[in-house]
N, C-alpha and C positions, 0 to 999 in steps of 0.2 A: 091750411096752418089754421092749429087750434092757437086763439086769437081771444079772451076775455076780458072784457073792461068790468073795473070792479065794485059798481055802485051794492047796494046789501041785495037787489034785487036779480043782478045779474049773478052773483056768487052765488044767489041761492039756484041758479037757472044751470049750474056745471054739472055740464054730465058726462059719467066717466066712461070713461073708453072710447070713446066717438072718436071716429078716425080722424074727419075732420068737421071744424065747430066752430060757427062763430057767435059772439053774443055783446052787442055793442052797446052802449048804458042808452038813449035816448033820451035819457032826460034834459039835454038840454039839445039848442042845436049846436049843431056841427059846426059853424064857422064862432062860435064861443069855445067850444073844444080843443081847436085845434090854435089858441090863441093863448092854452095850457099848455106848461113842459110837460111833454107824456115822457114816462118813466116806466118800460116793459122789462116785468121779467120775466128768466128766460132760464130752465127745466128739461133737464133733460130727458126726469123721469114724469111716467103720468099724475095726472093732480090727485092718485090718492096717494103720492108723496110729496108730491111738491103744494098742493094745495095749502097746509097748515104749517109750513115756513113761510111761504106766499102771505099767511094772512098776518104772518108776527111783522111781516116787512111793513105791513099797510099798518097795522098796530102802533107799532116804533112813528112809522111818518106823522099819524095824528097827534102823538105825544111831540113832535117839533112844531107842531101847527097846521099841517097841511090838511087838508079838506074835498077831499076827491070831485071834483066838479067847482070847484070854488077855482083855489090855486095849483092844480094838479091834475092831470088827466095819468091812473094808473093804471093798464093791462100787464097780462102774462102768459105766455105764450107755453106750452107741456110739448116736448118731441117725444117716441117710444122706449128711447133710448137707443136708437141704433147710430152708431157716426154719420149715417149717408144721411141719415131723417132731420139730424141737428144740424148738420152743416147748409140743410136745404131750410130747415125752418128760420132759424139765424137769420139764412140770406131775407125771408122773408120778413120778417122782424126789422133789418134795415130798411128796405124797402117802403119802412110807415114815419121814415124819419122821427124816430124817439129823441129825447134830449138826450137822453140816459139811459143804460143797459144792467140792469143787476142780473147778474148771470149765477145759475147754483150747478154743482160740481163740472161732470165736465165738459161745461159750455164754455168755463173761465179755458184754459186751453185752446180751446176752438174757436175763442174769442178774442183770441192773443194772436193769433194769425189772421182772422180775417176780418175784424174790426178794425178800421183807422178815423182818425178825426171825432170818433164821440167818447163822451167817457163811458170805459165801465167799471162795475164795480161786483165784485168775487164776493161767492164765498166759497172756501173749496178743501176740499181733504187731504191733497197732496200737499208737496214744498214747491210752490207757487215759482220759484227761482228756478229751480229744476225742468220747471214743467215752463220756462221760456216765457213768462206771463212779466216780470218785474224782477229789477235789477238787484232789488236788495230791500228787506223789509223797512229801514229806515226811511228809504227814499227808492218808491216804486221806482220813478223815474220816465215813467213811459203813461198812457193813456188809461191805465189800469188801476187800482188799489182794493182793498177789502180786510177781508178777514181771510185766513187758512187756520185751520179743525188740527193740521195737522202738527202732536205737539210729541216729542219722543221720549222724552222723560215718563209720559201715561206709559208708555210699551211695556216697561218695568213692574210698573206699578200692577199690570194687568199680567204679568207670570206672577207676579208674590199674592196677586188673587184665588188664582188657581189652586198656589200652594197653601194656601191656607184655606182652601175649600177643600183639596183631596193633600193631606199631609203625610200621604204615601204616595204620591206621584211622584212615578220615574222619570217617563216620557210626554211627551206632551205635544203631537202634530199640528203644526204653524201650517198657516193657509196661506198667499202672499202672490202677491202680483205685480210681476218683475216689470211691467209698462208701468207699475205707478207713479210717479214721481214722488221720492222720498223716500222708497221702497228701502233702499240701500241701506238706509238711514237708518230705520226701524228694525234691518233686520239683524244691525250690530248689534242694536240696544237689545233685542230679545235676547242674544247671545250671549249678551254679558248679565243682562241677568237670570237668564237659567242656570251658566256655569257658575253666579254667586250662591243657586240656590241650588246645588248639586241636581237638576234635572237635564236629562237628555231631551234634546227637540227635534226633529226632523220637518225639511219644510218641504213645500208643494207650492212651487211653484206657478200658476195657472195664468191664463190668459181672460182679459173678460169674453173671450167668444167660448171660453171652455163650458159644455152643460155642468150647470152643478149637479146632477147627478151622477157623471166621470170625476167631479172632484171628491163626493161623499164616499165611493168607493174607494178611487185611492186612499180616503184618510182613514175609512173603516180597516183598511187591508194591514196601517201601520200600528195597527192594536196598539195604539196612543191611550192614555190615562185622562186627557183631555183634548179640546184642540181650540187653539187659538186663531178667529179671524181676524185679518185685517184690515180693518170698514174699509170698504170698498163701495161704490155701485151697485155693482156684481153683488157682494153679499149683502147688503142690507136689503135688494130686490126680492130675493132669496132666503129671507130670515124663518117664515117661516115652513119652509121644507128643511133647512138645516135644522130647525128645534125639532121635527117630526122625526129627525134620521137621530137627533140626540137622544130623543127619546128611547126611540125602538132599540138600539144600540148601546144607551145605559152609556154614553160617552159626555160629560157636561163639556159646553163651548162658554163663549165668551168675546167680547167685542166692543168699542167705540164707542158705540152710539144707541141711545135709549133704546130706538125702533127695535135694534136688535131681542133685548133683554123682552119690549114688550108683546114680540111676534112669537113669543114662547120660547126664549133661549134663554141658559140659567142668570146669568150674569153681563151689564153691558160698565163700561166706566171710562167716557170722555168726555167732551164739552157740551154743554146742556144747549143744542141745537136751536132750538126756540128764543135762547136769549140772545144768539148769535144772531138769527137772524132780524130779530128786531134793532142787535146793535149797525144792520147793515143802513137802516135809515140815518144813522147818525154821518156816513159817508156821505149819501143822497145829499142830505142838506147841503152840509156845505160844498160839495162843486155846485150844486143847482144856484147858491148864492155867490159862486164866485171862485172859489180851491180848483188847484190844478191834482188831478188823481195822482200826479206821480209826485204832487209834493206833500202827500199824504201817509201816513206810514201806515205800515199794513199791518194788522194785530193778531195775536193768538188768542180767542177767550182766555179771561181768567179766571173760568168759574167749571168744573168739573161737576158729572152727577155720579151715581154709580143708582144702577137698581137691579135686583135683585128679583128673580120670578122664581118664588117660592114654590109654587105652583108646582114647576115643571122639575126645581131641585125633588122636591119627594118623589114625583116620577120616575125621577134614575136611582132613585136610592141614595142621591148626598143629604147630607145632615149638615146644615150650613150655619157657618158657629155663630152664635151672639153677638161678637165684636165688630161681623162682617152687618150681621142683623142692623146693628145698631151704627155704623157705618153711612150707611146706606140713605140715600135722597127718598128714597119709594122702595116697598116691597110688593109684590104684587103675589095676589095670595089667591 
């Protein structure tokens, strides 16, 4: 199990890609550590993807007065992205008796099936109700609460941005995952936006196990003017390969998280995941002080960000309108 304790020295020692590694702080006796509430962050993705958001959680906890080694013990565990390994990792984390678990991505639905009696705070890209994690947003009702990054209203906005980038666009390929909770709602929103804009869309339903190369071959054959990728763990993990394909085929792409544009794609529009990860500290603080997770409403991040990769746009031959550049939170040039 990859578990990392989080003193500054330990964080500097993180080795990306290690199959099995453990780093414990050793800055204080084990007995002293065990007397502190242990909070464990569990992510399905490697250190490269999970690390920055874990650091934002640490930052948020410091803002609430938590000092590691003094009034909290903070650990992090990353899987390799496979369901089998993720389930095993979660079981190993439970064996360490944490006071609270913070999950990222697909670890949330998994925790809803495997974790009982321990509070869980989640950051999740899908619909937590459809995923069976909670009863409702205002009253989760179980041992879980947190943030959902899915905002159906943003789907239509992404379609509008593509149309603004490519006014003559007539066909747009949409890559979606039928197994992703909330996908059906996003599809309906996409269809409504496309009809409003006079754009034809072609859906490509792919599973998490579908090789990204196969997905891109299908999209290329559709001869769409652009491609929209619903933000899922698989898509973000393959953002650089999608960007290479986009430049090669001259097909601009859009998705929902800043990492997508940072990885070389033309544009992203969605919640600020760094801020959202810091916000998870609010839930950790409330629960450690006695609040019940089932009574803490699940939130949708209230700030979205647009990131434009101007360098990639030029490589593809897309002229980004000044109106888009002025609204962008960041422009990568």
